[in-house]
C-alpha positions in Angstrom: 67.0 143.3 137.3 65.4 141.0 140.1 63.5 138.3 138.6 60.4 137.3 140.3 61.1 133.3 140.0 58.1 132.0 141.1 55.5 133.8 139.3 58.0 133.3 136.1 57.3 129.6 136.9 53.7 130.1 137.0 53.6 131.8 133.7 55.6 129.1 131.8 53.5 126.5 133.0 50.5 128.4 132.1 51.7 129.1 128.8 52.6 125.5 128.1 49.0 124.1 129.1 47.3 126.4 126.9 49.7 125.4 124.1 49.3 121.6 125.0 45.6 122.1 125.5 45.3 123.4 121.7 47.4 120.6 120.5 45.1 117.9 122.4 41.8 118.8 122.5 40.6 120.5 118.9 39.4 117.6 117.2 38.6 119.2 113.6 41.2 121.3 111.5 39.6 124.7 110.0 39.0 125.2 106.6 41.7 125.7 104.2 42.9 129.8 103.0 40.3 129.8 100.0 37.7 132.8 101.5 34.3 132.7 100.4 33.9 133.4 97.0 31.4 135.2 94.6 31.4 134.2 90.9 29.7 135.7 88.2 32.1 134.2 85.0 35.8 133.1 85.2 36.9 136.7 84.6 34.5 138.5 87.2 34.6 137.0 90.6 35.1 138.6 94.3 36.2 136.6 97.5 36.4 137.9 101.1 38.9 136.7 103.9 40.2 137.5 107.2 42.7 137.4 109.2 43.4 137.5 113.0 46.9 137.0 115.4 46.3 137.3 119.0 48.9 136.5 121.5 49.5 136.9 125.5 52.8 138.3 126.3 54.7 138.4 129.6 57.9 140.8 129.4 60.0 141.6 132.0 60.0 144.7 134.0 57.4 145.9 132.2 54.5 146.9 134.5 55.5 149.0 137.9 57.9 147.9 140.2 60.0 145.5 137.5 57.3 142.8 137.8 56.5 141.0 134.7 53.8 142.4 132.7 50.6 140.2 132.2 48.9 141.7 129.2 46.4 139.8 126.1 46.8 141.6 123.2 44.9 141.8 119.4 48.2 142.2 117.1 46.1 142.1 114.0 42.7 141.8 112.6 42.2 142.1 108.7 39.6 141.5 106.3 40.9 140.9 103.0 38.8 141.5 99.5 40.3 140.2 96.1 38.1 139.9 92.8 38.5 140.3 89.3 36.9 142.7 86.9 38.4 141.6 83.8 40.6 139.1 82.1 43.3 141.1 82.9 42.3 143.9 86.0 41.9 143.1 89.1 42.1 144.3 92.7 42.9 143.8 96.2 41.7 145.6 99.2 42.8 144.9 103.3 42.0 146.9 106.3 43.6 146.5 109.7 42.9 147.3 113.3 45.4 150.3 113.6 46.4 151.0 117.3 45.1 148.2 118.4 48.0 147.0 120.4 49.6 150.6 120.9 50.5 151.3 124.8 50.9 147.2 125.5 53.9 145.0 126.2 53.5 143.3 123.7 56.5 140.9 122.4 57.5 143.4 119.6 56.7 146.5 121.3 59.6 149.7 120.6 60.5 147.4 117.3 59.9 148.2 113.9 56.9 145.7 112.7 53.5 147.8 113.3 56.1 151.1 115.0 54.2 154.3 115.0 55.9 157.0 117.2 53.9 159.2 118.4 51.0 157.1 118.6 48.5 157.7 121.9 46.8 154.1 121.9 46.3 152.6 125.5 46.5 149.2 124.6 43.1 148.5 126.3 39.7 147.7 124.8 38.3 150.5 123.2 41.4 152.4 123.4 42.1 154.4 120.4 41.6 151.5 117.7 40.5 152.3 114.5 39.8 150.2 111.4 41.5 151.5 108.4 43.0 151.1 104.9 46.2 148.5 104.6 46.1 147.8 101.3 44.3 149.2 97.9 46.1 147.7 94.6 44.4 147.9 91.5 45.8 145.1 89.1 47.0 145.0 85.4 48.3 141.1 84.9 49.2 140.5 81.7 51.0 137.6 81.9 53.2 135.7 84.0 56.4 138.4 82.8 55.0 141.8 83.1 52.5 143.1 85.2 51.3 146.3 87.0 50.0 147.1 90.3 49.1 150.7 91.5 47.2 152.1 94.6 48.8 151.0 97.9 51.0 148.0 98.7 54.0 146.5 100.5 57.4 147.7 98.7 59.4 145.1 97.1 61.8 145.1 99.7 63.1 142.2 101.6 61.9 139.1 102.2 61.1 139.9 106.2 58.9 142.8 104.9 57.4 140.6 101.8 55.9 137.7 104.3 53.5 140.0 105.6 52.2 139.3 108.9 50.5 136.1 108.2 52.9 134.2 106.4 56.1 134.7 108.4 57.9 131.9 109.6 57.7 132.5 113.3 54.6 134.7 114.9 57.1 137.6 116.3 58.2 137.9 112.7 60.7 140.8 111.6 62.8 142.3 114.3 65.6 144.6 112.5 65.1 148.0 111.8 63.4 147.3 108.8 62.9 150.1 106.1 61.6 153.9 106.0 58.1 152.3 104.8 58.3 150.0 108.1 59.3 152.8 110.6 57.0 155.3 110.1 55.4 157.8 112.7 52.1 158.0 110.6 51.2 157.5 107.0 51.3 161.0 105.9 54.3 161.8 108.1 56.7 159.2 107.6 57.3 156.8 104.5 54.9 154.6 105.1 52.8 152.3 107.4 53.6 148.3 108.1 55.9 148.2 104.9 53.1 150.0 102.8 53.6 153.0 100.4 51.2 154.6 97.6 53.4 153.1 94.2 53.4 151.7 91.2 54.7 148.3 91.0 55.8 146.7 87.8 56.7 143.1 88.2 57.3 139.8 86.7 58.7 136.3 86.2 61.1 134.9 84.1 62.7 130.9 83.9 66.1 130.6 82.5 67.8 127.7 82.5 65.3 126.0 84.7 65.6 128.5 87.2 62.8 131.2 88.3 63.8 134.8 88.0 61.4 137.6 90.0 61.8 141.1 89.8 59.8 144.1 90.8 60.4 147.7 90.2 58.8 150.2 92.2 58.2 154.1 92.2 56.3 155.2 95.6 55.6 158.7 97.5 58.0 158.0 100.4 58.8 160.8 103.0 56.9 163.7 102.1 57.2 165.9 105.3 60.4 167.4 107.5 62.9 166.6 104.9 61.9 166.3 101.7 60.4 169.7 100.3 61.3 169.0 96.9 58.9 166.1 96.9 61.2 163.5 95.9 60.2 160.2 94.8 61.2 156.6 96.7 62.7 154.1 94.6 62.4 150.4 95.7 63.9 147.4 93.4 63.9 143.6 94.0 65.6 140.6 92.2 65.0 137.1 93.6 66.6 134.0 92.2 65.2 130.3 93.1 67.1 128.1 92.1 65.1 124.9 92.8 61.1 125.0 93.2 59.6 128.3 92.6 57.3 130.0 95.5 53.4 129.8 95.1 52.6 133.2 96.6 50.9 135.6 94.7 53.2 138.5 92.8 56.2 139.2 94.6 55.2 138.4 97.9 56.8 135.8 99.9 56.7 133.4 102.9 59.0 132.6 105.4 58.4 128.8 105.2 55.8 126.7 102.9 56.2 123.5 105.5 57.3 121.2 102.9 54.1 122.2 100.5 56.5 123.8 97.9 59.1 121.3 97.8 62.8 122.2 98.1 63.5 125.8 97.9 66.7 127.8 97.8 65.9 131.0 97.2 68.3 134.4 97.2 67.0 137.8 97.2 68.7 141.4 96.7 66.7 144.6 97.0 67.6 148.2 97.1 65.8 151.7 98.1 66.6 155.5 97.2 64.7 158.8 98.5 66.6 162.2 98.0 65.9 164.1 101.3 64.2 160.7 102.8 65.5 162.0 106.4 65.9 164.6 108.6 64.3 167.9 109.2 65.0 170.7 106.7 64.1 173.4 109.5 66.4 172.0 112.3 70.7 172.5 112.7 70.7 169.0 111.6 69.7 169.2 108.1 68.5 166.5 105.5 70.0 163.2 104.3 69.1 161.1 101.6 68.4 157.4 102.6 70.0 154.3 100.8 69.7 151.1 101.8 70.5 147.6 100.6 70.0 144.0 101.7 70.4 140.1 100.9 68.4 137.2 101.8 68.2 133.9 101.7 65.5 131.5 102.2 66.4 127.4 101.7 63.7 124.9 102.9 64.5 121.1 103.0 62.3 117.7 102.6 64.7 115.3 104.3 64.4 112.2 102.9 62.0 109.1 104.3 59.6 111.6 105.8 61.9 112.6 108.4 60.5 116.2 108.4 61.4 119.4 107.1 63.9 122.0 107.8 63.9 125.5 106.8 66.9 128.6 107.2 66.1 132.5 107.0 68.7 134.7 106.9 69.0 137.9 106.1 71.7 141.3 106.0 70.9 145.2 105.7 73.1 148.0 105.2 71.5 151.8 105.5 73.0 155.0 105.2 71.1 158.1 106.3 73.7 160.9 107.1 72.4 163.1 109.4 73.8 164.7 112.9 72.6 163.4 116.6 72.0 166.7 117.1 68.5 165.5 115.9 68.3 163.8 119.1 68.8 166.7 120.8 65.8 167.5 123.6 65.8 171.2 122.6 64.7 171.1 119.3 62.1 168.2 120.3 63.7 165.4 120.0 63.2 162.5 117.8 59.8 163.6 117.1 60.8 166.2 115.1 62.7 164.0 112.8 62.1 161.7 110.5 65.4 159.7 112.1 65.7 156.3 110.0 68.0 153.9 110.8 71.6 154.4 109.9 74.1 151.1 109.9 73.7 147.4 109.8 71.8 144.5 111.0 71.4 140.8 110.5 69.6 138.0 111.8 69.4 134.6 110.9 66.7 131.6 112.0 66.3 127.7 111.9 63.3 125.8 111.9 62.4 121.9 111.8 59.1 120.5 111.2 58.4 117.2 113.2 57.0 114.8 110.9 54.7 113.1 113.4 51.3 114.7 113.5 50.0 115.0 117.6 46.7 115.9 117.6 45.6 117.5 114.6 48.9 119.3 113.9 52.4 119.0 113.8 55.0 121.0 116.1 57.9 123.2 114.7 60.9 124.1 117.1 62.8 127.0 116.2 66.0 129.3 117.2 66.6 133.3 115.6 69.3 135.7 116.9 68.9 139.1 115.8 72.0 142.2 116.1 71.2 145.7 115.1 74.3 147.6 114.4 73.7 151.6 114.3 76.4 154.4 113.8 75.4 156.6 115.9 73.5 154.9 118.6 74.2 151.7 121.1 74.3 147.9 119.3 70.9 145.5 120.2 70.9 141.7 120.2 68.2 139.5 121.0 67.7 135.4 121.0 64.2 134.2 120.4 63.5 130.4 120.7 59.8 128.6 120.3 57.9 126.1 119.2 55.1 126.4 116.7 52.2 124.2 116.6 50.9 123.9 113.0 47.3 122.5 112.4 47.1 124.1 108.9 50.2 125.9 107.3 49.5 129.7 108.1 46.1 129.3 108.2 45.8 128.1 112.1 48.6 127.5 114.3 49.9 128.5 117.9 52.8 129.6 118.7 54.9 129.8 122.4 58.2 131.6 122.5 60.5 132.9 124.6 63.1 136.0 123.8 66.1 137.5 125.8 68.0 140.9 124.8 67.8 144.8 124.3 65.9 145.4 121.2 62.8 146.1 123.0 64.3 148.2 126.1 66.8 150.1 123.8 64.0 151.0 121.8 63.4 152.2 117.9 65.1 155.3 118.0 68.0 155.3 117.6 69.6 158.0 120.5 73.6 158.2 121.0 72.8 157.1 124.5 70.2 154.4 124.1 70.4 152.2 127.1 68.3 149.3 128.3 68.6 145.8 129.9 68.8 142.6 128.4 65.6 141.3 129.3 63.3 138.3 129.2 59.6 137.5 127.9 57.5 134.8 127.7 54.9 134.6 125.2 51.9 132.7 123.7 49.9 133.7 120.9 47.5 132.6 117.9 47.3 132.8 114.3 44.1 132.3 111.9 43.3 133.7 108.4 40.5 132.7 106.0 
């Protein structure tokens, strides 16, 4: 594809200027992520917080005539409510601006983190965006070893999913295929939304021989249409072993980095998921399929001696089985829209980040690199390189990102047709994340 070199240079200069402006002119850091708390006593309280992620995206070939797109996007806009009504009973409610970014050429358009096939949003101000319920969890928390969460929640799968939108190591987050609860057409028609599902999850931690072992087991609704006419449940489980320091996140949630605040970390996670008749379409020639997935993830964070910065590594591997016929993608039968055709194959990614110790302005720079490979069984492979720098002002609460990607994950799309094609394209992004 022909590249508009002059226009591309302008975008790089503008993006760099935005990062430099933020780094050089902000005079006071925002408050820590404490949220506003209304407290009756130690056992009865409520807190209200917010989260905002917004970005500017320039994607090669995403505008008519093969030009770069130029789009400002609201990626996430959330209200977060937590509280307790009893010593052992709490709750969590989160809202999200759904479809705020649908139809735009944002950095992960065609990938899985917020993908909803069949959505018709315009990606412009006042399109078909709406504020809706993302999390609604009732929490019975007895002690560190045994707890029960019930409601709509993140399923205990891989670290990439459990990092949630606001605790990723980099702004773009998950680039691989994800689980069925991430790949969803709609919450009541697919198997979840944004990694969530209606579920009951038992979780806890134990500390044998000085290490930290977390477990989480969930039973959830999973797919309810197309294939699963018997209303089979989905089963998800995760075991995570922290060999050095424990992680300070709530419940079984994780983060892609702690910027050194949690000390040295070596964490290995194993997760699995299964649902009978969890893919396909019972009324179509290709039939239905069980869905089974297995993933392993590794997170290493090391404080370099003599205050020389923080190194972070994230790696993951996923294998997923879903055996329905490729006829599911025959346009005579309506194409992928008539089949919950989840990913089948394997994928992996690696990412390295280095937090520079010197403070510049009110923050520190954190350059990083990442590579992602997706290898479906019945479709073309996809790869992507990503490089960038985070300007970290207050951890996950306030940071700016400038990053570049090159690959074909976006152009080949999130539906794994046998004849999927797409060029490798460049994209440039500037993003802001705030939460309180």
